[in-house]
Backbone bond lengths (Angstrom), bond angles and torsions (degrees), N, CA, C in turn:
res aa  C-N    CA-C-N  psi(-1)  N-CA   C-N-CA  omega(-1)  CA-C   N-CA-C  phi
1 M - - - 1.654 - - 1.508 111.02 -
2 R 1.315 124.29 -32.20 1.340 125.66 -173.90 1.553 106.48 -69.04
3 E 1.249 116.78 -46.13 1.425 118.51 -176.68 1.516 108.93 -64.49
4 L 1.270 117.59 -39.89 1.574 117.52 -179.85 1.550 105.47 -67.34
5 D 1.314 124.15 -34.54 1.365 121.02 -178.89 1.472 115.46 -56.05
6 S 1.421 111.41 -38.98 1.409 117.45 -176.29 1.631 110.47 -66.94
7 R 1.283 114.63 -26.37 1.555 118.66 -174.07 1.524 109.01 -93.10
8 L 1.254 123.09 -5.47 1.476 117.65 -177.38 1.469 109.94 -74.33
9 R 1.374 106.93 133.99 1.527 117.43 172.72 1.597 112.38 -143.80
10 L 1.314 122.25 176.99 1.441 130.64 179.44 1.441 108.54 -117.65
11 V 1.345 111.36 123.53 1.624 121.00 -177.27 1.546 101.92 -116.53
12 V 1.277 115.02 119.48 1.417 123.50 168.03 1.553 117.44 -61.40
13 T 1.331 118.46 124.44 1.595 117.89 -176.05 1.492 107.51 -151.44
14 P 1.316 119.20 154.37 1.441 122.77 173.30 1.532 113.61 -56.72
15 I 1.250 117.69 138.17 1.484 119.88 175.46 1.342 111.19 -61.78
16 A 1.305 127.90 -25.50 1.445 131.09 -178.68 1.481 109.84 -72.73
17 D 1.464 122.51 -21.40 1.442 117.53 175.29 1.552 111.56 -94.37
18 L 1.294 123.37 8.17 1.382 122.13 178.43 1.481 118.54 -81.78
19 G 1.158 117.46 140.09 1.621 120.63 171.48 1.479 113.79 -79.46
20 S 1.277 120.21 161.75 1.439 123.47 176.14 1.527 118.10 -65.22
21 D 1.206 115.45 -11.03 1.525 119.06 -178.08 1.503 109.77 -113.25
22 S 1.384 117.63 30.22 1.492 120.44 176.78 1.415 110.77 -91.72
23 I 1.426 112.71 151.47 1.441 116.63 171.25 1.460 103.13 -104.77
24 T 1.420 111.36 130.57 1.578 114.09 -175.01 1.421 111.23 -143.76
25 A 1.284 121.52 157.91 1.493 128.34 161.73 1.456 103.91 -105.90
26 Q 1.373 117.06 117.58 1.486 120.61 178.21 1.467 111.54 -69.23
27 L 1.372 119.02 128.84 1.448 123.26 179.96 1.526 112.79 -96.16
28 G 1.307 118.03 -29.88 1.333 127.00 -168.34 1.543 119.51 89.75
29 G 1.175 124.45 172.60 1.429 126.35 -170.29 1.589 119.21 55.20
30 G 1.389 104.33 36.65 1.548 110.51 179.14 1.496 116.60 78.28
31 L 1.287 112.30 6.95 1.549 118.48 -175.08 1.534 112.05 -120.62
32 A 1.329 125.04 152.79 1.310 133.04 178.72 1.414 117.76 -136.69
33 A 1.275 129.63 149.87 1.492 124.92 170.15 1.536 107.35 -101.36
34 L 1.395 108.99 115.88 1.539 118.90 -169.95 1.550 107.74 -95.10
35 L 1.244 117.38 130.49 1.517 122.28 171.18 1.469 108.54 -64.31
36 V 1.312 115.64 134.89 1.484 122.27 174.76 1.458 107.62 -144.49
37 A 1.419 113.32 159.84 1.447 120.87 171.35 1.465 108.12 -111.47
38 M 1.228 123.19 119.52 1.413 129.79 -179.42 1.570 112.49 -66.38
39 G 1.377 106.79 146.55 1.494 111.03 178.87 1.545 113.79 -79.96
40 A 1.270 116.46 -147.80 1.471 120.27 -172.90 1.550 110.68 -66.39
41 P 1.194 120.31 146.60 1.515 125.32 179.17 1.360 111.91 -43.38
42 G 1.444 120.80 135.69 1.430 118.55 173.65 1.500 109.33 86.48
43 T 1.305 123.25 -3.84 1.609 116.23 175.76 1.466 105.81 -117.12
44 A 1.291 116.61 161.28 1.379 123.30 -178.66 1.599 113.50 -93.80
45 R 1.300 121.11 5.25 1.386 129.53 176.55 1.443 113.26 -59.75
46 A 1.292 114.32 134.14 1.543 118.36 176.97 1.500 108.81 -143.67
47 H 1.316 115.07 146.92 1.429 119.45 178.27 1.456 107.93 -127.65
48 A 1.419 116.72 130.27 1.514 122.74 -178.19 1.598 106.31 -61.18
49 V 1.198 115.82 141.24 1.469 127.11 174.95 1.476 108.84 -86.29
50 P 1.306 124.81 108.44 1.429 125.01 -178.38 1.559 116.21 -70.05
51 A 1.305 115.39 137.12 1.395 118.11 -175.73 1.573 115.37 -65.75
52 H 1.209 117.06 -27.22 1.462 117.88 177.31 1.524 114.41 -71.18
53 F 1.249 119.22 -8.54 1.438 124.53 177.45 1.551 114.12 -82.36
54 T 1.313 115.47 -15.38 1.544 121.32 -167.61 1.528 108.22 -67.50
55 P 1.367 120.55 -37.72 1.540 115.21 176.29 1.411 111.73 -59.03
56 R 1.310 121.42 -30.22 1.589 120.76 -173.09 1.529 106.28 -72.06
57 W 1.292 115.94 -22.62 1.507 119.37 -175.72 1.523 108.04 -99.56
58 N 1.366 121.08 6.85 1.431 122.08 -177.83 1.557 107.69 55.40
59 S 1.187 121.82 43.13 1.515 126.08 178.88 1.542 112.00 -131.52
60 T 1.219 110.23 -176.41 1.547 118.28 171.55 1.537 106.80 -134.58
61 P 1.417 114.34 163.55 1.427 117.05 175.36 1.631 120.12 -63.27
62 P 1.426 116.66 -35.86 1.415 116.60 167.18 1.546 115.65 -56.28
63 D 1.311 115.94 -41.63 1.525 120.06 -175.56 1.561 110.40 -73.18
64 L 1.288 115.18 -31.58 1.422 115.30 176.83 1.591 110.53 -75.58
65 L 1.167 118.94 -36.13 1.545 123.00 178.55 1.598 104.37 -65.55
66 A 1.281 120.25 -39.80 1.471 122.43 173.65 1.396 114.26 -61.62
67 R 1.370 116.79 -36.90 1.560 120.97 -178.32 1.536 104.81 -70.81
68 A 1.285 117.98 -43.32 1.570 121.65 174.48 1.411 108.84 -48.08
69 L 1.269 119.50 -53.95 1.427 125.11 -168.17 1.572 107.19 -69.52
70 R 1.234 118.21 -30.44 1.509 121.00 176.68 1.430 110.22 -68.27
71 N 1.372 114.16 -40.48 1.582 122.46 178.52 1.483 107.54 -59.96
72 M 1.302 118.48 -40.95 1.471 123.39 -170.34 1.579 112.07 -70.88
73 E 1.430 111.51 -20.73 1.465 109.37 167.72 1.480 126.57 -53.02
74 H 1.264 111.90 -27.02 1.521 126.57 -179.29 1.434 107.67 -93.78
75 D 1.330 130.70 -4.00 1.470 130.14 -174.70 1.662 104.37 -74.78
76 R 1.372 107.29 145.60 1.533 107.75 176.25 1.585 106.23 -92.82
77 L 1.292 116.24 138.00 1.541 124.11 -179.30 1.567 106.10 -128.76
78 A 1.432 105.92 148.53 1.520 113.87 170.90 1.432 101.85 -96.18
79 V 1.387 121.69 134.25 1.431 122.27 172.96 1.606 102.55 -128.56
80 E 1.373 110.38 121.19 1.467 119.01 -174.97 1.555 107.73 -122.72
81 T 1.389 116.39 133.84 1.384 118.83 -179.93 1.638 107.65 -98.27
82 L 1.378 109.67 132.91 1.519 113.88 -174.98 1.535 110.93 -108.60
83 A 1.281 121.30 -29.05 1.407 120.54 -176.77 1.405 113.29 -163.38
84 G 1.401 121.42 142.99 1.434 120.41 177.37 1.485 113.14 -112.06
85 G 1.423 112.91 150.32 1.386 122.60 -174.90 1.548 118.58 -86.02
86 N 1.149 126.77 173.41 1.536 123.77 174.64 1.577 106.78 -70.29
87 G 1.313 119.61 -25.66 1.515 115.92 -175.77 1.452 115.36 -93.32
88 G 1.463 114.00 4.09 1.493 113.58 172.59 1.540 109.54 104.65
89 S 1.281 119.87 -9.93 1.585 117.75 175.71 1.426 106.66 -84.82
90 A 1.367 116.98 174.12 1.551 118.17 -178.90 1.504 104.25 -144.61
91 L 1.342 118.78 162.58 1.360 129.91 178.05 1.547 107.79 -91.30
92 H 1.356 112.17 111.05 1.483 117.21 -174.17 1.572 108.70 -108.83
93 V 1.358 111.69 144.13 1.516 120.29 179.96 1.573 104.41 -110.50
94 V 1.173 118.27 122.01 1.551 124.96 -178.92 1.455 111.84 -116.22
95 T 1.380 114.46 115.28 1.458 124.01 -165.80 1.547 108.48 -120.35
96 G 1.292 124.60 127.18 1.454 122.56 176.46 1.582 103.51 -73.74
97 Q 1.420 109.86 155.31 1.428 129.30 179.76 1.570 118.25 -120.35
98 D 1.311 116.83 161.15 1.471 116.69 174.68 1.503 115.38 59.61
99 G 1.337 119.43 26.67 1.478 122.76 177.09 1.459 115.72 75.83
100 L 1.443 114.01 11.90 1.578 118.62 179.52 1.434 105.95 -107.10
101 P 1.435 119.82 131.06 1.349 126.36 -179.29 1.524 117.97 -54.63
102 G 1.282 117.67 138.09 1.498 120.02 -173.01 1.440 115.82 -108.11
103 A 1.397 119.15 -20.31 1.450 118.33 -173.39 1.641 113.53 -68.76
104 G 1.409 114.28 -27.78 1.353 117.08 -178.21 1.694 108.92 -65.78
105 H 1.181 118.93 -19.99 1.520 119.09 178.05 1.469 110.10 -65.72
106 V 1.236 122.83 -8.93 1.545 121.20 169.68 1.457 107.45 -54.77
107 L 1.336 122.27 -27.20 1.586 119.45 179.97 1.519 108.11 -75.46
108 R 1.161 128.47 -7.39 1.380 131.85 176.30 1.579 112.84 -128.75
109 L 1.352 112.74 40.29 1.439 117.45 -172.95 1.505 116.55 -66.26
110 E 1.321 117.66 -29.02 1.545 123.40 176.03 1.482 104.84 -61.66
111 Q 1.354 123.09 -41.77 1.454 119.86 -175.01 1.491 109.75 -76.10
112 V 1.337 114.92 -34.49 1.412 120.47 -176.67 1.498 113.44 -63.86
113 L 1.337 110.22 -42.15 1.585 116.28 179.26 1.460 113.83 -90.47
114 G 1.276 119.32 -8.03 1.598 125.81 -179.62 1.644 108.23 68.83
115 Q 1.285 120.37 33.48 1.384 116.24 -179.61 1.681 112.58 -147.93
116 K 1.232 118.22 152.12 1.422 122.16 174.62 1.470 110.85 -75.79
117 L 1.334 114.11 138.95 1.505 120.74 -177.46 1.528 110.99 -121.94
118 P 1.347 115.43 70.80 1.590 116.78 -173.72 1.500 106.68 -58.55
119 H 1.378 120.64 -33.12 1.443 119.76 -171.94 1.488 109.32 -103.97
120 G 1.346 117.46 6.19 1.519 118.74 177.88 1.543 110.58 88.24
121 A 1.336 117.34 -147.55 1.411 122.53 -173.77 1.590 109.93 -161.75
122 L 1.235 116.01 148.77 1.429 122.53 164.09 1.443 108.36 -78.27
123 V 1.387 113.61 133.70 1.648 117.37 -170.38 1.561 104.49 -138.51
124 A 1.252 114.37 139.91 1.543 120.59 164.30 1.537 104.48 -125.13
125 M 1.469 111.17 150.67 1.477 116.95 -175.66 1.536 106.61 -126.44
126 P 1.249 122.79 81.63 1.416 125.69 -179.93 1.580 117.29 -67.90
127 S 1.432 114.66 -32.71 1.350 119.72 -175.60 1.541 106.37 -152.29
128 N 1.405 115.28 169.76 1.449 121.84 175.45 1.580 110.08 -73.26
129 N 1.230 120.63 -10.69 1.440 125.54 177.23 1.576 116.04 -103.04
130 R 1.253 116.95 -11.17 1.392 118.45 -165.43 1.559 111.13 -147.03
131 F 1.286 116.11 134.56 1.521 119.33 174.97 1.558 104.66 -141.11
132 Y 1.443 109.83 157.45 1.512 122.39 179.28 1.525 101.83 -115.02
133 A 1.359 110.12 140.85 1.455 114.99 176.26 1.537 110.85 -145.42
134 V 1.380 112.03 142.60 1.461 115.42 176.99 1.668 104.95 -125.80
135 P 1.247 120.09 109.45 1.426 119.66 179.43 1.566 115.55 -62.27
136 I 1.403 117.73 130.31 1.369 117.98 -173.32 1.508 108.72 -92.56
137 H 1.280 118.89 117.10 1.468 121.58 174.06 1.553 111.95 -114.67
138 S 1.268 117.50 -25.63 1.494 124.47 -178.29 1.431 112.05 -158.61
139 G 1.285 121.95 167.03 1.483 125.15 175.57 1.466 114.06 -50.21
140 D 1.328 118.83 -32.44 1.463 117.69 -175.63 1.515 113.64 -64.37
141 D 1.301 115.54 -24.26 1.436 119.67 178.60 1.484 113.85 -64.97
142 L 1.361 118.87 -21.14 1.359 122.55 -177.42 1.562 111.22 -72.68
143 S 1.333 115.62 -5.00 1.551 123.95 170.47 1.410 115.13 -64.41
144 L 1.338 109.79 -19.86 1.533 117.50 -175.53 1.571 113.34 -90.16
145 L 1.324 114.26 -6.43 1.504 120.12 178.97 1.613 106.38 -60.70
146 D 1.337 118.56 -40.95 1.450 115.52 -178.81 1.552 114.30 -65.34
147 P 1.266 119.92 -51.45 1.524 116.78 169.51 1.511 119.29 -55.45
148 L 1.284 114.92 -33.92 1.491 122.60 172.63 1.421 110.41 -54.22
149 I 1.287 110.98 -62.77 1.637 116.84 176.32 1.393 115.08 -52.15
150 S 1.335 113.02 -49.46 1.532 115.84 -178.33 1.436 112.40 -59.60
151 A 1.309 120.15 -42.91 1.495 117.88 177.82 1.379 115.55 -69.14
152 V 1.324 129.70 -24.95 1.441 133.14 168.59 1.474 111.23 -69.53
153 R 1.312 114.85 -51.54 1.481 117.48 177.58 1.481 116.50 -66.46
154 G 1.239 114.04 -21.65 1.599 118.12 172.06 1.344 109.24 -66.87
155 L 1.361 116.74 -42.90 1.634 119.83 -178.51 1.538 105.82 -68.29
156 A 1.298 119.88 -38.05 1.388 121.28 -177.95 1.578 117.87 -59.89
157 E 1.467 107.86 -25.27 1.469 110.38 176.49 1.498 114.62 -72.22
158 H 1.379 115.05 -11.83 1.527 115.89 -178.00 1.548 109.85 -111.71
159 G 1.300 120.50 4.10 1.400 120.69 172.56 1.582 106.27 165.37
160 P 1.358 111.62 174.45 1.549 116.74 -176.45 1.663 109.55 -68.85
161 V 1.218 108.54 147.26 1.568 119.67 176.89 1.444 106.85 -121.04
162 L 1.377 115.14 163.56 1.511 121.89 178.11 1.558 108.70 -69.66
163 S 1.246 115.52 -39.60 1.599 120.99 173.44 1.401 106.58 -160.42
164 Q 1.342 114.83 150.15 1.577 125.56 174.75 1.494 103.09 -101.35
165 D 1.315 126.99 -4.07 1.382 117.03 -179.56 1.624 111.69 -92.45
166 A 1.331 114.10 173.15 1.356 115.83 172.52 1.507 113.37 -110.74
167 F 1.376 118.08 162.60 1.404 118.29 -174.65 1.449 112.07 -135.97
168 W 1.377 115.99 160.77 1.477 120.01 170.71 1.502 107.57 -101.85
169 L 1.383 112.00 117.17 1.440 117.54 -175.62 1.594 108.00 -93.02
170 H 1.384 119.74 113.92 1.294 126.71 176.28 1.525 120.72 -144.15
171 D 1.216 121.23 136.66 1.499 120.27 -174.13 1.506 111.79 48.26
172 G 1.283 117.04 40.02 1.468 118.95 172.63 1.511 114.29 76.25
173 R 1.334 122.01 17.86 1.302 128.63 -174.98 1.631 111.42 -131.43
174 L 1.269 108.76 141.76 1.650 116.11 174.21 1.460 105.63 -100.89
175 D 1.383 107.01 120.03 1.484 121.82 177.50 1.427 108.09 -101.84
176 P 1.339 123.48 111.01 1.582 117.89 -177.57 1.446 114.30 -65.94
177 L 1.205 114.67 137.55 1.633 126.13 176.41 1.453 110.80 -86.13
178 N 1.482 120.02 -15.00 1.457 119.74 174.75 1.568 108.94 55.09
179 A 1.298 115.67 53.86 1.471 120.82 -178.22 1.533 111.71 -87.41
180 T 1.183 116.29 130.27 1.483 127.00 178.04 1.626 110.01 -127.15
181 V 1.312 106.70 158.14 1.509 112.31 175.95 1.551 105.27 -122.38
182 K 1.282 114.33 125.77 1.370 130.76 178.30 1.448 121.66 -131.24
183 D 1.471 114.79 116.64 1.491 116.27 -173.64 1.534 111.56 58.21
184 G 1.339 113.04 31.96 1.333 119.08 176.04 1.497 119.86 81.94
185 E 1.364 113.99 2.02 1.444 126.55 -171.43 1.615 103.17 -108.87
186 L 1.394 116.59 130.98 1.428 124.23 172.22 1.526 109.47 -82.37
187 R 1.286 111.91 121.23 1.499 120.61 170.85 1.506 111.90 -120.32
188 F 1.311 112.64 149.28 1.415 115.72 171.93 1.504 112.20 -139.31
189 F 1.421 110.20 156.95 1.561 114.70 -169.60 1.594 101.76 -131.20
190 P 1.256 118.15 83.24 1.407 122.88 -177.82 1.510 115.52 -73.92
191 S 1.328 116.67 170.93 1.472 121.47 -179.13 1.502 105.08 -77.82
192 D 1.414 113.28 165.15 1.447 120.68 178.94 1.570 108.71 -58.93
193 A 1.347 119.07 -39.27 1.468 116.28 177.45 1.431 110.88 -61.17
194 F 1.199 128.93 -42.11 1.497 127.16 172.73 1.522 113.01 -54.24
195 K 1.337 112.46 -51.81 1.527 118.16 177.63 1.414 114.42 -53.97
196 Q 1.287 115.63 -36.45 1.546 119.68 -179.96 1.561 109.00 -69.35
197 L 1.313 119.29 -18.71 1.415 122.24 -176.88 1.576 112.57 -88.33
198 L 1.432 114.79 -16.23 1.407 117.29 -171.96 1.565 115.80 -73.05
199 P 1.296 122.87 -30.80 1.392 125.52 174.48 1.545 110.35 -58.73
200 Q 1.344 112.86 -44.77 1.592 118.16 177.64 1.556 111.57 -59.54
201 L 1.311 111.91 -41.71 1.560 121.27 -174.34 1.601 106.48 -71.62
202 R 1.267 119.29 -34.55 1.461 120.90 172.44 1.435 112.87 -66.03
203 R 1.428 122.28 -42.46 1.371 121.54 177.93 1.486 110.25 -66.82
204 D 1.300 127.10 -38.85 1.421 125.99 174.31 1.497 111.49 -63.55
205 S 1.324 117.51 -27.17 1.457 113.78 -179.04 1.511 114.68 -75.23
206 T 1.317 114.23 -18.01 1.542 119.47 176.17 1.413 116.66 -91.28
207 R 1.439 119.34 -4.52 1.512 124.38 178.98 1.585 108.26 -72.26
């Protein structure tokens, strides 16, 4: 079991692709973080950990998910800054390294970016190895939603992506922003919870 522990990771995948015996952390927006055991070092192979095996290990699915997250604290990531907003936040691209999947690190975004995120972040999930994130500190940071969507849809022109939408990440959940482009203009239709946040963000923008 100790050897398995060191290989546990989380891989972001569409819910539609999951089997009934999967161990997952539901993210929202049709996506989940799937518990996997990585293959040999230096390879990108991963095998889903079946839920019916957990009694043999004297463990539970939540415990195994927590162990995977602890393992991921030691993974190497590439963090690139693409653009800055008027409010001081920036568009970050986070990519996994050394054959270890990177998108699951969205669940520990504060640690990855080294900053508190009291209002969460704008997030896009183009692949199970990469995600884009914009920390939200004020309403000015919403100006980066356009380049965020443009970056992901640019990738979609060259192949399939996990999702072309953007999300509001808060409390470990992805809340779809339902972004669309009409007549060359980006529009988004967020949840009521996100709408309730907007007045606070506008006040922070004027300080």
